[in-house]
FIVO-875263 format. One record per atom (N, C-alpha, C): x, y, z. Coordinates in pm, whole numbers, plus 50000, padded with zeros to 5 digits. Layout:
N
XYZ...
//
This chain:
58
500238964860600499728951460573499748949260423499888937160384499908933160243498538935260180498508935060050497278935959974496318924960018495058928460048494078918860097492868918760005492438906659967491208904859891490308895659972489018898459973488078890560051486768889659975486078878459989484808876959920484218863159940483298859659851482628846659856482738839959720482858826759722482868818659601481588810359601480758811559496479528803559493479848788759471479208780259549479328765659537477928759759547477798747259508476498740659518476018741159663474848746459684474268746959818474628759259899475368768759842475678780759918476888788159865477668793459957478848800959919479928798860025481178800359982482328798460070483078811760080483308816160202484048828460227485538825960209486258835860156487718834860147488348848260180489598847760221490408859660246491798856560194492298864760104493628863060047494478874760093495508871760172496418881960225497728880560149498258891760105499488891460026499218887959882498068892259832497678889059694498678894559594499438904659634500408910759544501778903859549501908893459631503178886359645503298875159542504528872259505504798861159414505458850159496505058838059477505628826959550504588816259575505018805359632504118794259664503108798859769501808798759737500818803259836500648792959947500308797960064499938789460176498408789060179497828777360162496378775660163495998769460297495148776260372494738771360504493298766460499492978756860581491618751660595491308750360743490148755260784489788754160925489248740260954488938737761080488608724261127487258718661087486398725861019485128720260975483958729361007482748724560980481548732561003481468737761147481118750261158480948757161286482228757761368483378756161303484668757561369485308770061312485728779261396486248791961348487638790461286488078800961218489418801061159490368809761241489908814861356490688824461435492098819561467492238806861497493548801561535494538801661418494038803561296494918804161179495398818361149494768828461209495078842361176496548846261195497278840661292498698844261303499508840961177498988831961093499688828560969499708840160869498868850460893498878862360807500268868660804501048866960909502388872760914503278867460802502978855660751503758849960642503498856860509502478865560504502108872360380503178882360336504148884960420505268893260377506118885860274506038872660275506878864360187506088857460075504808854560101504018846560007502528849560029501668846659931500228848159953499738837860056498788842060138498178833060236496668833460213496088821760186494658820760155493928813960269492928820760322492068815160427490728811860365
//
């Protein structure tokens, strides 16, 4: 699997979780956004396969 970074970014009112897959790749990153509050990101996970070519940010 590609290099993976995961953590939280502080924002007003809380924090936002992120996962960066393919952090060691060079190229146009794919930035994903889930459907909103209390909606999971599970359906986006297959996009991790693109991390062989470019960074993928969840």
